[in-house]
NUKOLPA-656925 format. One line per 8 residues: number of its first residue (from 0); their letters; for each residue x negated, z negated, y negated of N, C-alpha, C, CB. Coordinates in steps of 0.02 Angstrom, whole numbers, plus 50000, padded with zeros to 5 digits. Glycine has a CB too. Layout:
N
NUM> a> X Z Y X Z Y X Z Y X Z Y  ...
***
This chain:
370
0> ffipffsg> 49965 49998 50049 49993 49998 49991 49948 50004 49932 50030 49945 49988  49914 49949 49944 49844 49950 49873 49817 49995 49858 49781 49915 49877  49800 50024 49905 49737 50106 49910 49767 50172 49872 49725 50143 50013  49864 50196 49876 49906 50253 49855 49914 50209 49783 49984 50275 49909  49927 50158 49768 49933 50128 49713 49882 50117 49646 49947 50081 49737  49820 50091 49657 49770 50097 49640 49728 50158 49622 49754 50069 49674  49736 50195 49679 49734 50292 49692 49753 50331 49627 49802 50324 49755  49818 50300 49635 49885 50335 49560 49843 50336 49506 49966 50276 49530
8> ilgailvl> 49832 50255 49465 49824 50241 49418 49742 50258 49379 49848 50181 49428  49698 50261 49454 49636 50271 49424 49650 50362 49421 49561 50234 49476  49686 50414 49449 49705 50475 49435 49712 50474 49360 49765 50496 49473  49788 50441 49368 49830 50433 49265 49751 50418 49231 49912 50326 49239  49716 50389 49239 49661 50370 49175 49636 50422 49166 49601 50318 49183  49583 50458 49231 49550 50529 49223 49575 50577 49187 49544 50560 49278  49649 50580 49186 49668 50637 49184 49668 50638 49107 49729 50652 49223  49709 50556 49077 49704 50545 49022 49656 50557 48955 49711 50505 49035
16> liylslid> 49585 50544 48979 49500 50549 48993 49495 50624 48958 49469 50547 49094  49507 50666 48999 49500 50707 49007 49530 50758 48940 49515 50705 49065  49603 50723 48935 49636 50772 48872 49619 50744 48838 49703 50790 48855  49618 50695 48796 49591 50663 48763 49492 50707 48729 49600 50595 48812  49440 50708 48794 49374 50740 48772 49391 50810 48780 49306 50718 48816  49486 50858 48761 49486 50911 48757 49507 50906 48660 49535 50946 48821  49559 50858 48640 49572 50848 48583 49488 50853 48567 49621 50783 48568  49455 50804 48560 49409 50798 48530 49355 50848 48519 49393 50753 48549
24> nssieetp> 49346 50900 48554 49316 50969 48534 49349 51020 48487 49307 51005 48591  49424 51013 48473 49440 51046 48445 49456 51024 48371 49476 51069 48480  49486 51057 48338 49528 51035 48254 49539 51079 48229 49495 50997 48195  49570 51049 48195 49633 51097 48142 49621 51074 48056 49738 51066 48170  49618 51123 48048 49561 51078 47964 49626 51144 47919 49404 51112 47950  49661 51092 47869 49698 51141 47802 49659 51127 47765 49771 51130 47768  49663 51210 47730 49638 51227 47648 49684 51216 47609 49618 51298 47628  49671 51218 47542 49711 51238 47492 49747 51307 47483 49675 51229 47444
32> nntstitt> 49793 51317 47444 49799 51383 47427 49831 51414 47488 49732 51415 47406  49879 51365 47537 49906 51393 47602 49873 51452 47630 49974 51410 47594  49797 51429 47648 49774 51445 47692 49753 51401 47756 49738 51472 47667  49765 51435 47821 49739 51364 47878 49702 51417 47909 49805 51310 47940  49648 51370 47932 49600 51397 47949 49596 51342 48041 49535 51392 47878  49565 51412 48088 49597 51359 48153 49521 51384 48197 49703 51389 48203  49506 51309 48239 49412 51333 48234 49433 51288 48320 49326 51279 48141  49390 51335 48349 49380 51302 48414 49303 51294 48442 49421 51343 48465
40> stqptisq> 49307 51271 48488 49241 51283 48520 49237 51333 48555 49219 51238 48558  49252 51369 48575 49273 51424 48620 49277 51478 48588 49331 51417 48654  49292 51480 48539 49328 51551 48481 49309 51546 48432 49403 51560 48461  49285 51596 48411 49295 51600 48336 49327 51600 48278 49285 51625 48326  49331 51587 48228 49370 51588 48157 49410 51613 48158 49350 51607 48105  49468 51588 48133 49538 51671 48119 49566 51609 48064 49625 51712 48218  49577 51665 47992 49599 51640 47954 49664 51674 47953 49560 51635 47905  49704 51660 47889 49789 51675 47897 49764 51654 47813 49862 51614 47963
48> islsdfsn> 49762 51729 47777 49728 51733 47693 49817 51733 47677 49663 51830 47658  49851 51703 47611 49891 51726 47594 49876 51762 47548 49926 51695 47589  49940 51812 47519 49936 51859 47480 49955 51826 47407 49979 51915 47507  49970 51766 47383 50025 51760 47344 49992 51763 47274 50069 51695 47360  49914 51736 47277 49868 51763 47222 49867 51856 47210 49787 51733 47245  49868 51872 47256 49845 51951 47238 49928 51969 47228 49792 52006 47312  49966 51977 47224 50034 51985 47216 50048 51969 47132 50074 51933 47271  50035 51887 47133 50022 51887 47053 49992 51905 47001 50014 51858 47038
56> tsvyaank> 49924 51921 47033 49860 51964 46993 49908 52052 46966 49772 51984 47074  49951 52076 47036 49980 52136 47002 50028 52110 46964 50006 52191 47045  50071 52082 46970 50151 52080 46928 50093 52049 46859 50241 52002 46972  50065 51999 46862 50021 51990 46794 50000 52067 46740 49940 51954 46827  49965 52077 46791 49924 52151 46746 49964 52215 46748 49844 52178 46786  50025 52221 46794 50067 52260 46762 50097 52264 46712 50095 52267 46783  50140 52196 46701 50182 52192 46648 50138 52146 46572 50254 52150 46684  50085 52154 46590 50041 52163 46534 50002 52231 46505 49997 52121 46550
64> alpsivgi> 50047 52270 46542 50000 52339 46510 50075 52395 46506 49916 52379 46585  50133 52360 46540 50186 52407 46529 50195 52439 46460 50245 52376 46544  50213 52373 46408 50250 52401 46332 50176 52441 46279 50293 52306 46276  50112 52444 46317 50082 52491 46292 50071 52546 46318 50042 52476 46277  50113 52582 46358 50100 52646 46386 50191 52682 46379 50061 52634 46479  50169 52744 46350 50217 52770 46333 50245 52834 46390 50201 52789 46266  50310 52867 46389 50306 52913 46402 50313 52988 46360 50334 52900 46439  50300 53032 46362 50293 53092 46328 50296 53154 46378 50227 53090 46289
72> eveftvnt> 50352 53178 46310 50397 53256 46347 50377 53308 46285 50511 53248 46357  50338 53382 46312 50329 53406 46253 50362 53490 46288 50238 53392 46219  50392 53520 46237 50428 53579 46219 50380 53614 46226 50463 53587 46158  50391 53691 46253 50353 53774 46235 50417 53823 46233 50289 53809 46311  50357 53872 46198 50414 53914 46189 50385 53969 46225 50439 53928 46114  50388 54012 46254 50397 54052 46326 50431 54125 46306 50454 54005 46386  50379 54177 46290 50375 54237 46271 50364 54303 46323 50328 54230 46226  50428 54304 46374 50394 54383 46425 50377 54420 46399 50431 54429 46467
80> yfnrtqta> 50370 54464 46454 50339 54530 46474 50397 54588 46434 50334 54537 46573  50466 54565 46473 50523 54601 46428 50594 54568 46390 50550 54651 46475  50506 54515 46331 50527 54512 46257 50592 54467 46274 50543 54596 46216  50607 54445 46308 50651 54391 46304 50624 54303 46307 50695 54408 46362  50636 54257 46279 50592 54193 46266 50650 54147 46276 50550 54185 46186  50607 54095 46307 50624 54032 46359 50612 53998 46318 50591 54013 46426  50629 53933 46352 50601 53863 46327 50564 53825 46409 50683 53807 46287  50504 53797 46387 50475 53748 46467 50469 53701 46424 50395 53766 46523
88> takgsgii> 50440 53641 46472 50454 53582 46443 50394 53563 46492 50536 53546 46445  50346 53495 46466 50297 53452 46515 50310 53411 46494 50229 53455 46524  50294 53367 46555 50305 53273 46527 50213 53254 46563 50407 53204 46594  50227 53204 46513 50162 53148 46539 50145 53079 46504 50092 53185 46531  50090 53066 46502 50085 53018 46470 50019 52967 46434 50116 52996 46504  50047 52887 46378 49996 52914 46345 49998 52823 46328 50006 52988 46282  49924 52802 46292 49914 52742 46276 49932 52707 46217 49863 52738 46282  49982 52660 46200 49966 52635 46112 49906 52596 46103 50026 52581 46078
96> mssdgyil> 49879 52649 46053 49817 52609 46018 49815 52581 45977 49775 52631 46002  49862 52568 45921 49907 52494 45860 49961 52514 45858 49888 52478 45769  49967 52443 45811 50047 52424 45821 50104 52478 45772 50058 52332 45791  50042 52492 45709 50079 52570 45695 50110 52641 45731 50037 52597 45664  50114 52645 45790 50106 52718 45801 50072 52758 45848 50084 52738 45756  49999 52756 45836 49952 52798 45850 49957 52763 45942 49871 52791 45792  49938 52848 45943 49947 52835 46038 49894 52873 46071 50027 52869 46077  49860 52864 46127 49798 52909 46143 49817 52952 46209 49727 52860 46157
104> tnnhiiss> 49806 53001 46197 49839 53055 46266 49791 53117 46292 49918 53101 46237  49791 53132 46332 49765 53206 46370 49783 53280 46300 49832 53223 46468  49713 53291 46297 49764 53372 46282 49792 53403 46318 49737 53428 46263  49766 53403 46379 49813 53479 46412 49881 53454 46403 49803 53505 46510  49905 53393 46394 49972 53400 46397 50010 53445 46316 49999 53315 46411  49966 53420 46276 50023 53446 46214 49978 53516 46208 50032 53386 46122  49921 53526 46218 49898 53607 46182 49895 53636 46267 49794 53613 46122  49969 53679 46288 49965 53709 46324 49973 53776 46338 49983 53685 46342
112> sdsslfye> 49964 53803 46273 49952 53896 46253 49927 53904 46285 49924 53933 46197  49943 53966 46326 49919 54010 46378 49958 54094 46357 49946 53971 46462  49898 54147 46374 49941 54169 46394 49946 54232 46450 49964 54174 46346  49955 54274 46475 49949 54329 46525 49974 54410 46513 49988 54303 46582  49977 54460 46564 49998 54538 46510 50067 54526 46529 49962 54636 46535  50087 54448 46585 50174 54433 46586 50201 54392 46544 50200 54404 46645  50180 54367 46504 50183 54304 46470 50153 54282 46407 50163 54267 46508  50171 54218 46367 50132 54211 46334 50190 54130 46309 50107 54285 46287
120> vskatsik> 50140 54089 46287 50167 54012 46283 50134 53983 46234 50157 53968 46345  50177 53977 46171 50166 53942 46106 50117 53882 46112 50234 53917 46076  50120 53832 46082 50112 53796 46066 50162 53741 46065 50091 53816 46031  50137 53682 46046 50206 53626 46059 50262 53653 46005 50185 53528 46036  50315 53665 46034 50390 53636 45955 50393 53584 45971 50485 53664 45947  50387 53543 45999 50421 53456 46002 50363 53412 46033 50501 53445 46063  50368 53358 46011 50341 53321 46083 50382 53236 46048 50218 53323 46099  50427 53216 46111 50454 53171 46097 50429 53100 46137 50516 53192 46103
128> vsiynddt> 50402 53054 46116 50379 52997 46130 50435 52945 46166 50352 52974 46067  50411 52915 46213 50472 52869 46242 50450 52785 46248 50494 52900 46327  50455 52730 46237 50439 52661 46236 50484 52629 46275 50436 52634 46172  50425 52576 46290 50459 52526 46374 50502 52524 46359 50445 52451 46406  50558 52500 46373 50620 52453 46367 50683 52466 46283 50574 52364 46365  50640 52538 46270 50661 52558 46231 50679 52644 46231 50625 52531 46191  50784 52653 46235 50832 52726 46258 50799 52776 46182 50954 52708 46257  50764 52756 46147 50769 52803 46084 50708 52827 46112 50771 52774 45998
136> qyeatiig> 50695 52911 46082 50647 52950 46080 50656 52976 46008 50647 53000 46137  50551 52966 46000 50529 52963 45958 50489 53040 45935 50499 52906 45969  50517 53049 45887 50483 53122 45847 50395 53110 45881 50487 53117 45727  50358 53146 45879 50272 53138 45875 50258 53188 45843 50225 53137 45942  50185 53178 45809 50162 53242 45772 50096 53212 45802 50175 53259 45677  50044 53284 45802 49997 53312 45831 49919 53290 45759 50028 53403 45848  49888 53208 45783 49846 53191 45734 49774 53236 45750 49838 53109 45733  49770 53233 45780 49708 53284 45836 49692 53301 45892 49658 53274 45840
144> tdeqtdla> 49647 53328 45906 49649 53354 45980 49565 53388 46007 49717 53425 45980  49548 53370 46030 49490 53389 46083 49475 53420 46154 49468 53344 46093  49477 53495 46148 49473 53530 46224 49416 53505 46248 49470 53613 46229  49365 53506 46237 49310 53477 46283 49317 53397 46316 49244 53478 46237  49361 53363 46273 49359 53296 46328 49394 53300 46348 49357 53232 46320  49461 53318 46316 49519 53333 46336 49553 53279 46303 49526 53342 46408  49559 53246 46247 49590 53200 46244 49625 53210 46174 49551 53145 46257  49674 53172 46143 49721 53200 46086 49750 53144 46067 49774 53256 46104
152> vlkiekeg> 49756 53128 46010 49782 53070 45975 49867 53092 45934 49714 53047 45913  49919 53066 45948 49969 53080 45921 50003 53016 45860 50008 53097 45981  50039 53011 45837 50080 52956 45792 50144 52993 45795 50051 52940 45706  50203 52916 45800 50253 52887 45793 50288 52881 45734 50245 52843 45814  50316 52853 45707 50343 52818 45649 50390 52746 45665 50388 52875 45611  50327 52699 45710 50381 52638 45719 50327 52589 45704 50426 52626 45801  50328 52520 45691 50278 52480 45687 50312 52421 45744 50260 52458 45605  50287 52380 45751 50274 52327 45793 50251 52338 45861 50325 52293 45797
160> ltpaelgd> 50235 52384 45885 50223 52415 45941 50171 52362 45970 50198 52492 45932  50175 52375 46040 50119 52321 46091 50051 52366 46108 50162 52294 46184  49994 52342 46041 49941 52387 46058 49897 52374 46137 49891 52381 45994  49880 52414 46191 49848 52412 46239 49799 52361 46218 49828 52475 46261  49794 52322 46248 49706 52280 46255 49666 52336 46293 49700 52192 46315  49606 52355 46278 49542 52386 46305 49491 52341 46347 49504 52414 46246  49464 52351 46410 49426 52330 46432 49361 52346 46442 49447 52322 46463  49304 52351 46487 49230 52351 46484 49229 52397 46525 49187 52291 46499
168> sdsilvgq> 49224 52486 46518 49242 52531 46597 49166 52532 46625 49279 52631 46587  49115 52506 46581 49027 52532 46583 49022 52433 46620 48967 52563 46462  49074 52403 46643 49035 52334 46680 49095 52326 46765 49045 52234 46603  49146 52384 46748 49183 52380 46818 49143 52400 46888 49245 52428 46814  49178 52400 46934 49123 52409 47014 49174 52456 47057 49104 52313 47073  49151 52476 47104 49169 52515 47154 49212 52440 47194 49094 52561 47198  49258 52471 47240 49299 52416 47270 49363 52372 47222 49242 52364 47293  49333 52358 47151 49396 52327 47123 49456 52356 47101 49381 52297 47075
176> fvlsvgnp> 49481 52298 47115 49561 52320 47110 49561 52340 47025 49627 52242 47133  49631 52407 47051 49648 52439 46971 49732 52452 47012 49585 52538 46932  49755 52462 46925 49814 52494 46924 49832 52567 46891 49848 52451 46898  49850 52616 46913 49879 52666 46868 49945 52653 46829 49889 52725 46908  49957 52680 46777 50006 52644 46717 50030 52737 46714 49954 52587 46621  50095 52741 46705 50114 52769 46666 50174 52823 46678 50063 52786 46646  50206 52926 46676 50269 52924 46691 50267 53003 46746 50321 52919 46612  50246 52960 46787 50235 53050 46842 50311 53065 46860 50179 53040 46945
184> lglqssvt> 50321 53121 46846 50380 53174 46857 50445 53139 46820 50395 53191 46946  50418 53127 46757 50461 53099 46697 50507 53011 46744 50536 53186 46667  50466 53011 46792 50483 52906 46830 50450 52878 46774 50429 52864 46928  50459 52854 46700 50428 52803 46665 50413 52733 46681 50456 52799 46621  50379 52733 46668 50341 52647 46660 50343 52641 46729 50389 52571 46614  50324 52680 46784 50294 52670 46838 50217 52643 46873 50306 52714 46848  50223 52635 46914 50158 52574 46913 50148 52577 46967 50165 52497 46893  50064 52602 46970 50048 52607 47071 49967 52573 47065 50043 52726 47120
192> sgiisaln> 49952 52522 47157 49876 52505 47132 49835 52547 47185 49854 52413 47133  49769 52515 47176 49717 52532 47234 49654 52515 47206 49716 52610 47260  49620 52531 47199 49544 52517 47203 49499 52574 47163 49521 52517 47283  49430 52548 47114 49389 52597 47109 49358 52620 47168 49347 52583 47067  49395 52688 47192 49324 52708 47244 49235 52742 47212 49361 52782 47299  49236 52768 47158 49177 52773 47140 49168 52779 47048 49153 52834 47183  49105 52786 47054 49090 52773 46970 49061 52828 46944 49038 52711 46952  49050 52845 46892 49021 52919 46850 49000 53012 46911 48916 52879 46807
200> reitaeng> 49052 53022 46925 49084 53040 46968 49101 53096 46936 49128 52999 46993  49063 53148 46959 49054 53224 46909 49101 53272 46942 48966 53265 46909  49155 53285 46913 49212 53341 46902 49228 53411 46866 49250 53314 46881  49221 53464 46904 49248 53526 46854 49316 53539 46847 49223 53592 46876  49338 53528 46806 49418 53575 46760 49423 53643 46788 49408 53593 46657  49468 53648 46780 49477 53709 46804 49464 53747 46739 49546 53720 46840  49447 53739 46698 49425 53785 46624 49353 53796 46604 49454 53747 46558  49293 53745 46687 49260 53752 46688 49209 53677 46691 49266 53796 46655
208> tiytviqt> 49259 53651 46602 49222 53589 46578 49196 53548 46647 49277 53539 46529  49136 53511 46627 49122 53477 46677 49146 53369 46620 49015 53511 46709  49209 53333 46674 49184 53292 46647 49159 53210 46698 49235 53291 46592  49138 53195 46680 49097 53090 46709 49159 53058 46696 49015 53033 46642  49186 53049 46766 49253 53015 46788 49244 52962 46826 49297 53057 46825  49268 52916 46844 49296 52868 46883 49352 52881 46917 49306 52818 46851  49333 52879 46981 49380 52894 47041 49413 52832 47065 49341 52926 47102  49487 52840 47067 49506 52801 47115 49548 52815 47160 49523 52757 47096
216> dcainagn> 49603 52772 47194 49629 52788 47254 49706 52775 47242 49596 52746 47312  49736 52760 47170 49789 52742 47146 49813 52801 47169 49793 52720 47079  49866 52811 47173 49947 52876 47199 49946 52902 47095 50081 52802 47244  49920 52956 47100 49912 52970 47037 49963 53061 47027 49815 52966 47023  50009 53039 46983 50050 53132 47005 50057 53161 46953 50134 53141 47039  50079 53223 46945 50110 53252 46861 50143 53219 46835 50150 53309 46850  50112 53194 46763 50167 53165 46723 50120 53099 46692 50244 53143 46774  50059 53075 46743 50038 53007 46746 49966 53022 46698 50027 52976 46833
224> sggalvdg> 49955 53084 46707 49888 53125 46630 49915 53074 46567 49911 53249 46594  49858 53065 46544 49860 53023 46465 49869 52941 46508 49954 53052 46394  49904 52919 46535 49920 52868 46562 49850 52822 46584 49965 52891 46615  49879 52741 46584 49813 52696 46619 49798 52687 46668 49807 52644 46613  49725 52670 46666 49689 52654 46738 49711 52568 46696 49577 52691 46762  49695 52542 46728 49709 52467 46710 49683 52396 46768 49796 52466 46702  49632 52365 46738 49600 52303 46788 49646 52257 46802 49542 52261 46758  49626 52178 46840 49682 52155 46853 49694 52105 46822 49691 52145 46907
232> ngkvigin> 49665 52108 46765 49701 52083 46683 49719 52119 46612 49656 52038 46654  49754 52172 46647 49783 52202 46607 49769 52259 46569 49795 52169 46579  49698 52249 46566 49658 52295 46493 49644 52363 46531 49563 52256 46454  49631 52399 46496 49646 52466 46528 49557 52469 46519 49710 52534 46482  49554 52509 46570 49466 52539 46596 49456 52628 46590 49451 52518 46701  49516 52649 46592 49508 52725 46608 49597 52761 46565 49500 52736 46724  49561 52839 46558 49650 52863 46536 49632 52909 46611 49678 52925 46431  49697 52902 46649 49735 52952 46693 49722 53013 46673 49806 52946 46693
240> tlklsgsg> 49669 53074 46707 49653 53140 46683 49691 53194 46723 49578 53150 46687  49653 53185 46802 49676 53226 46849 49665 53193 46937 49635 53297 46833  49701 53243 46970 49696 53224 47039 49671 53304 47071 49779 53187 47072  49649 53271 47130 49630 53350 47186 49682 53335 47224 49546 53359 47242  49717 53396 47241 49795 53402 47265 49758 53469 47326 49874 53435 47182  49814 53460 47385 49802 53508 47433 49787 53490 47502 49754 53542 47411  49789 53520 47552 49829 53512 47623 49755 53459 47649 49851 53610 47681  49774 53407 47659 49694 53349 47697 49692 53331 47616 49587 53403 47746
248> iegmgfai> 49710 53343 47574 49697 53265 47519 49740 53224 47491 49668 53275 47457  49709 53184 47505 49765 53107 47476 49718 53039 47435 49808 53058 47567  49744 53025 47396 49721 52977 47349 49643 53008 47339 49727 52893 47380  49648 53035 47320 49596 53074 47242 49610 53083 47168 49584 53148 47250  49615 53025 47111 49613 53034 47072 49592 53025 47042 49630 53035 47063  49552 53047 46983 49518 53031 46911 49533 52991 46852 49513 53081 46883  49479 52976 46815 49515 52939 46750 49436 52944 46713 49559 52840 46765  49448 52947 46607 49399 52954 46594 49375 52878 46564 49398 53013 46558
256> pindtmei> 49329 52857 46563 49314 52776 46577 49321 52790 46480 49213 52738 46634  49363 52715 46472 49397 52708 46416 49345 52693 46353 49450 52653 46428  49269 52686 46375 49243 52659 46330 49194 52743 46287 49197 52586 46370  49219 52777 46349 49179 52855 46322 49253 52883 46259 49165 52937 46421  49291 52866 46271 49359 52883 46207 49363 52851 46164 49427 52879 46220  49323 52804 46146 49341 52761 46065 49321 52813 46020 49289 52679 46043  49242 52826 46026 49219 52867 45957 49256 52934 45937 49142 52889 45964  49267 52965 46005 49329 53017 46006 49377 53007 45955 49369 53015 46072
264> ynelikng> 49423 52944 45983 49486 52926 45973 49469 52916 45871 49510 52844 46033  49426 52889 45853 49408 52871 45792 49401 52962 45747 49328 52815 45801  49367 52964 45785 49341 53058 45725 49407 53078 45716 49286 53149 45776  49460 53082 45773 49522 53128 45774 49567 53112 45715 49564 53120 45843  49548 53052 45741 49596 53012 45662 49586 53020 45587 49586 52934 45657  49508 53030 45598 49492 53034 45546 49482 53102 45504 49448 53001 45551  49453 53158 45547 49455 53219 45534 49504 53294 45569 49393 53223 45540  49524 53262 45625 49587 53298 45662 49560 53327 45725 49624 53360 45616
272> kiarpfig> 49490 53328 45716 49451 53359 45769 49379 53350 45762 49464 53430 45773  49329 53375 45820 49295 53355 45831 49247 53401 45812 49304 53333 45876  49186 53398 45767 49121 53444 45762 49088 53434 45810 49076 53438 45709  49068 53511 45835 49014 53514 45853 48981 53585 45859 49017 53481 45904  48930 53585 45890 48883 53652 45894 48913 53704 45924 48820 53643 45932  48927 53760 45882 48942 53841 45926 48872 53902 45939 49009 53892 45867  48864 53946 45987 48807 53976 45983 48846 54006 45983 48753 53979 46014  48947 54040 46032 48967 54088 45990 48972 54135 46056 48916 54109 45924
280> itgvdlse> 48994 54111 46121 48945 54177 46179 49012 54177 46238 48835 54136 46230  49014 54220 46255 49050 54225 46334 48990 54218 46384 49094 54308 46351  48979 54165 46439 48930 54197 46474 48940 54181 46535 48868 54185 46454  48910 54204 46581 48940 54220 46654 48891 54210 46690 48969 54288 46671  48873 54165 46752 48821 54142 46776 48803 54195 46854 48837 54060 46783  48744 54207 46806 48729 54255 46910 48721 54196 46960 48626 54316 46928  48723 54238 47003 48708 54195 47066 48659 54258 47117 48797 54165 47110  48616 54216 47147 48546 54272 47163 48602 54314 47197 48462 54243 47224
288> eqakyynl> 48617 54330 47220 48672 54401 47261 48662 54463 47209 48781 54380 47265  48725 54435 47142 48731 54457 47080 48657 54506 47062 48744 54388 47033  48622 54445 47045 48557 54457 46981 48527 54522 47046 48479 54357 46954  48503 54495 47102 48483 54552 47130 48510 54617 47143 48470 54538 47171  48583 54610 47148 48611 54691 47144 48606 54709 47076 48693 54704 47169  48618 54695 47031 48624 54747 46953 48522 54719 46933 48721 54697 46860  48458 54699 46971 48398 54712 46974 48391 54656 46883 48380 54813 46984  48442 54624 46892 48420 54560 46834 48405 54481 46854 48483 54551 46780
296> pigiyvqk> 48394 54427 46808 48323 54380 46829 48434 54321 46836 48213 54353 46727  48407 54271 46904 48471 54214 46859 48463 54190 46825 48502 54165 46875  48548 54221 46780 48516 54157 46725 48591 54184 46663 48392 54177 46681  48611 54159 46623 48688 54167 46609 48686 54221 46556 48730 54094 46582  48726 54279 46624 48722 54353 46586 48799 54346 46514 48743 54435 46670  48785 54372 46463 48813 54398 46391 48851 54432 46413 48773 54434 46339  48937 54384 46408 48976 54446 46417 49020 54431 46352 49021 54456 46496  49015 54427 46335 49051 54451 46253 49033 54402 46189 49147 54447 46257
304> ieiqssae> 49039 54412 46117 48988 54391 46060 49056 54351 46004 48936 54479 46018  49084 54303 45988 49121 54303 45942 49052 54320 45879 49170 54229 45942  49143 54347 45844 49117 54388 45755 49112 54350 45725 49158 54436 45706  49068 54332 45694 49033 54292 45633 48991 54235 45658 49088 54261 45581  48971 54208 45741 48934 54169 45773 48882 54153 45743 48920 54188 45824  48854 54115 45771 48776 54099 45785 48733 54187 45814 48775 54023 45866  48770 54176 45872 48735 54211 45914 48739 54267 45905 48744 54202 45966  48788 54286 45858 48793 54366 45818 48725 54394 45757 48877 54360 45763
312> eaglkigd> 48724 54309 45709 48706 54343 45662 48627 54323 45695 48736 54322 45581  48609 54304 45738 48548 54321 45782 48523 54353 45797 48540 54316 45816  48573 54402 45814 48539 54469 45859 48570 54446 45926 48438 54477 45864  48601 54417 45951 48591 54413 46017 48675 54476 46029 48589 54311 46052  48644 54499 46106 48688 54549 46132 48730 54569 46189 48662 54583 46130  48791 54593 46202 48795 54588 46265 48766 54645 46315 48858 54578 46272  48767 54586 46371 48703 54607 46430 48637 54585 46434 48686 54675 46429  48636 54556 46363 48586 54500 46375 48589 54460 46434 48588 54456 46324
320> vilkidgi> 48528 54425 46461 48529 54361 46496 48491 54298 46486 48517 54375 46553  48541 54246 46472 48482 54192 46435 48458 54161 46512 48522 54114 46367  48387 54127 46489 48350 54108 46537 48333 54043 46530 48299 54144 46544  48328 54044 46459 48305 53943 46433 48324 53940 46369 48208 53910 46430  48349 53877 46339 48361 53856 46296 48312 53783 46280 48427 53857 46301  48277 53800 46200 48175 53769 46184 48167 53752 46232 48144 53701 46132  48147 53818 46282 48099 53804 46348 48133 53751 46376 48018 53782 46335  48164 53745 46408 48231 53729 46467 48251 53787 46495 48303 53697 46436
328> evktmsel> 48215 53766 46565 48284 53857 46590 48348 53840 46611 48261 53917 46674  48382 53872 46591 48446 53867 46640 48480 53927 46661 48500 53828 46609  48527 53899 46715 48545 53954 46762 48633 53967 46754 48519 53929 46846  48662 53911 46697 48737 53919 46716 48751 53902 46631 48776 53858 46788  48807 53896 46631 48853 53905 46563 48856 53808 46522 48960 53942 46599  48870 53776 46590 48864 53697 46582 48801 53672 46582 48898 53658 46633  48741 53720 46596 48696 53697 46592 48677 53704 46505 48656 53724 46644  48686 53737 46494 48669 53779 46460 48704 53738 46358 48708 53860 46506
336> dkikntkk> 48774 53718 46382 48835 53662 46358 48787 53633 46343 48894 53622 46404  48778 53589 46414 48722 53501 46397 48676 53505 46354 48670 53468 46459  48629 53564 46374 48573 53522 46291 48598 53577 46233 48446 53531 46300  48661 53616 46238 48673 53625 46170 48704 53567 46135 48713 53680 46162  48759 53542 46164 48800 53461 46158 48748 53425 46127 48823 53416 46239  48693 53401 46138 48644 53372 46092 48620 53379 46035 48605 53372 46108  48612 53441 46016 48572 53455 45956 48644 53430 45898 48538 53553 45953  48624 53450 45827 48676 53455 45783 48712 53521 45760 48655 53426 45733
344> igdtivlt> 48783 53525 45713 48758 53577 45661 48703 53566 45615 48807 53593 45622  48698 53656 45620 48620 53664 45564 48557 53640 45601 48622 53607 45486  48565 53631 45668 48499 53627 45697 48485 53701 45718 48494 53572 45761  48411 53728 45731 48395 53800 45762 48375 53772 45833 48327 53851 45720  48376 53812 45853 48359 53832 45944 48323 53904 45949 48444 53841 45999  48311 53889 46004 48257 53963 46031 48308 53955 46102 48136 53948 46046  48315 54024 46120 48330 54050 46168 48305 54112 46183 48383 54047 46169  48267 54092 46251 48215 54137 46294 48299 54182 46358 48129 54057 46354
352> ifrsgeek> 48289 54267 46317 48304 54318 46330 48301 54367 46387 48289 54330 46295  48319 54389 46442 48287 54462 46456 48334 54538 46414 48290 54470 46556  48329 54557 46416 48325 54589 46397 48304 54688 46396 48313 54549 46383  48338 54742 46419 48287 54792 46421 48222 54801 46474 48262 54785 46359  48233 54733 46539 48149 54741 46559 48112 54697 46536 48113 54800 46538  48139 54653 46476 48076 54597 46481 48104 54566 46421 47984 54624 46475  48082 54480 46445 48086 54417 46389 48052 54413 46327 48064 54359 46417  48121 54407 46319 48123 54385 46232 48126 54320 46189 48178 54409 46206
360> eislvlke> 48104 54294 46173 48131 54237 46090 48174 54246 46042 48082 54226 46039  48252 54236 46045 48277 54230 46015 48289 54190 45960 48294 54238 46038  48302 54172 45889 48280 54103 45857 48392 54085 45835 48196 54122 45756  48400 54017 45845 48470 54061 45813 48487 53975 45792 48544 54122 45886  48544 53947 45736 48552 53900 45684 48625 53896 45696 48525 53920 45608  48630 53847 45731 48691 53829 45761 48755 53808 45712 48672 53774 45807  48807 53834 45697 48856 53825 45679 48922 53790 45698 48856 53864 45673  48969 53783 45649 48999 53723 45690 49055 53760 45720 49023 53651 45645
368> kp> 49079 53742 45765 49137 53748 45827 49204 53787 45773 49164 53645 45869  49247 53813 45782 49278 53834 45727 49365 53807 45772 49255 53933 45702
***
């Protein structure tokens, strides 16, 4: 009787000791901010992260930026080949820069004049601006435009607006949280989120202009142009400008760094345009195959010369091939413009050209671009 009795007690004590030993080898630690961390002696650390802080950041940044972003609707007149006149519209976004109605946006939104054999599009005939939480559409006037940087300044007659707070685009980092705020497809005050995908990305636009931009994976659609790319504090760090689209392409949008826009913005308000040096040619970049076929050196083939331009006055001719500018070899118009844009109006430059089977140098004085 006693042997089974004491054996049962001994077994129960043994089971209890083993159980207590297992409890001692594991622990559950509670950490603040709704985050629980479970640690065991045989498993890796597993964390359950609260998203409340992330959500609060998005809500804060969006609500801070939204009152400073406007929708823009532009009307154009289209004259067709058959002498018919139609009205076309375009939509975009803008950023309120001052409480008295100055707005920064993209030039391509309001300057869509174009022509072909079949149609001609006029300059904007009407520009209307919609403000956050305001049903009134305000007529806007163009203060200044700059095609090279794709920037423009508008003005509406309205006081008490909320100007955007600007961040420092020189201090942003790859992977940083950002929001895109704008007027995509006419859906005013839309916000999308993402990160900074790359910095100092060089992108060539359809007109051949090279932009140094911020790359982001925020959803950017037609109408977002001119809107804001903002950081987690709701500060504007870029102006949404373009995106890559097509089969197999997703999440590749680009914004002009806000630090690169302020000098242009101030000069557009002061002068209505940006004074830049101008050579006055239209050039074609000769590929290796083209140069070999036409028995020409690789360089820039002069296709057209503007009347009363620096090029015409210096004696440059159609058919010349530009090889160097101030002794620096150039093979493309982009390379030529990059060096030319470091000069001032009135500076003298020396072009090394190929003409009639020999090289020669031509000096010209840079005029202001008309």
